[in-house]
N, C-alpha and C positions, 0 to 999 in steps of 0.2 A: 241666188241668195240675194235678198238687197240688202245694206247697208243697215238695216236696224236688225238683221237676224231672222225676221220675222215675217211671214208671206201669209196671207190671207187668201185661203183659195177659194173659200165659200161663204158666205154671210146671210143665212136667211132665215124666214121664218117658217115653223112647222107646227103641226098641232100639239105639240110640246112645251115651246118656246122658240126662242130664235138661237138654231143651230149656226155654229162656227166650225168649219174643217180648217186648221192652220199647220202650216210649217216653217219650223226654224231648225237651229244652227246653235248647240248648245255652246254656248259661251264660256263655260267650264271645260270643254271637251270638245276644240274645234275639228270639224270633219265629222261630227255627229248630229246628224239629221233625225229629225222627231218629227212627227205627224201626230196634232193633239185634235180633239173635239171638245168644244164646252159649250154647255145650254143652257142661257139665258146667263152667261157670261161666268157660269161655275164650270170648274174643272170636271170632264167626264172619262177622258180614256186617253190613252197615248202608246205610241208604238216604242216608247223606250223601255215599257214594264210591260210582258208579255207574259210571264211566267204561270200565274194563276191561270189566264183563260185556257192556255195549253194544256195544263196540267188537266182541268177539267175533262178535254175530248180524250187526251191521253189514259187517263186514270180510270174513268169509266168504260173505256173499251179492253183495258187489263180485266176488268171483272168478267169478261164475259170470254165464251170461248166461240168457235164458230167462224165461218165466212160469211161472205153478200151479204152483211150486216146493214141495216137501213139505220141511219141515222137523224132526226129532228134537231134543229139546233132555234132556240128561241133568241133572236137578236142577232142583228151583224155587225154592228160595231166596225171594227177595222179589218175583221175576217180571219182573226189570227184563230179563235175555238172551230169555226169551219174547215180552215187550212189543217188545222193538226188533226181533226178526223180525217180530212181526205189523203195525210200522209200513210195511212194505214191501208196495206192491199187488202184487209179483212173488210175493209168498208167498200159494198157496191154503191149505195149513194146517199147523199148529203142533202135534205133537204132547209134551207132555212128560212124562217117566218121574220118578217121585218117589219115592224110598224110605219115606217115613215120611208115615203117613198125617197125623199131625199137624200137619204144613207144607202139606199138602191142606187138611184143614179150617182154618186159619187163611185162608185166601184162600176158603174157602163163606160164613164167620161175618165176613167183612168187614173182617180184622186187620190187615192190609197195606196199605201205602200205592197199591198195584195193584189194589186188589181191583177195585172199580168198574167200570173200564176191562176187565180181562182177564175179567169174568164178561158183558160184554157180548160179547166175543171167543166165550167160551163158548155163548152163545145164537146166535151169526149175527148179532149186529149191530153188530162193528167192523170199520171199513177199508172198506163198501160197503152196500149197501142191504139195508134187514133181509129175511131169508128165502133169502139167498146162501149159507147152508150156514152150519156151524160149523167157524169157524175156529182155536177152539181146544179140544185136546181133553188131559186130565190123566190119567193113567193111572198107580196106583200101583204100583210094580215097583223093582226094580232093575237100572238101565240096564246096568250092566256084565255081567250075567247075561244079559241080553236080546242085547248086541252078540257075546257068545260064543259064541249058539247061532246056528240054522239062519235065516236069514232069511225073514219070509213075506210081505214089502213095503220096496221099494227108498227111500230117502232121497235127495233131491238135497243136503240139508245135516245134518251132525251135529253138534253144538254140546255140550260136557261143561264142566259148572263144577260140579261135584261137590266134588274131594278140594281138599285144600291146593295139592299138589302132586305130582307124579309119586312123589317121594319121600317125602311126607309126607302117609299115605292118613286116612282115616277109618277104614278097615276095609279088615283083609288081605283080602278078599275082591275089591279090585279089582287087585290088583299085577300079574296078566295081561295085564291090558287095554293096559299100557302095553311090555310086552315085544314083541318080533317075532312072535310066534306070535299073542297076542291082537290086535293092531292086522290082523294078515292076515286075523281072520275079523272083527274090523268094519270090512273096506272091503267085506265081502262085504254089507252091510246097505248100502251106496252105491251109486244109481246112476249111470250111464257120466258121468264126470267130474264126479264126486260133491265135495265138501269136506267135509273131517272138522277140527272144530276143538276146541281145547282150551285150558283157563281154569289158569292157574297163579299162584300170588304169587311164584313162585320159578323161576329158568332151572335147565334139565337138560340137559345136552348128552347124556347118554345116553339119554332118552325124544326127543330132536332125530334123533340116529343112529339108533334103532330106527325111526323115521317115513323117514328115507329108503332103509331097506330095503326098504320096502313101497311109498313113493311117489315120484313121478318127480318132483313139485315141493313142496319144503316151504320154509315161511315160519316164520320166529321173530321175532315183534314185541313190543319192551316197551313198555309203557302207565305214563307217567309220571304224576304228578298231585299236588297239594297235599294234605297227610292234613293237615286243621286239626284232627282230633283229637288228633292230637299234635305239630301243626305242626312239621312236616317233609315233607319232599317222598319218596313212594313211589312205588315199581316195580312194576308185577303181567306176568306173560308172558304172552303167546299164541300158540300152536302151530296152524298152519295146514297141511293137507295135502292134495293132490290130484293125478289123475293115477296 
């Protein structure tokens, strides 16, 4: 770690804007190393607080019975949502759809905290004996466009962790997903009794209402944690729908 406690790992343009992947030691907690992502100099995500990302996968899987489950994750990010799904022995495979090739490259180059673990899963070495099959697949693409189209395969769980919230989106291309027609299209990609789960940094009653128009059961769960970066509590919101 440099004398400034900040190391810029990658600073590069993308289709969404300027991406920065950085690593720093918290001055308030010496020895605590945090990896962060910014987009156009605005904070996007951190390895310090991953409670809600992990809860998104964990809770969705708890809502299902059975084994050999197939999971689709929209958004790779730092990998915590995908890794949480992979930790379940009930999950046979996780496919991550990531829009930005730069983010996929960070994983390939070992720049994110979970790189080693996730690359084991890419090689079929995580969660069981070697040779049991590739448990993680990372695909470059637009998950919203995929869910708007006709399904060529079905998933037991679909986890979406891309936009800030249904009302604050990274691009307007995802707007339709949060509507009744968009959710109806996405539902076609779910297996029987499958679960759709969506991460948000803010509550959204209109989105919850749209979910209730399409699914029989909808849960909205706040996840509150102590944000040590700003020394105050913060709440993220998780939306779960099935049936």
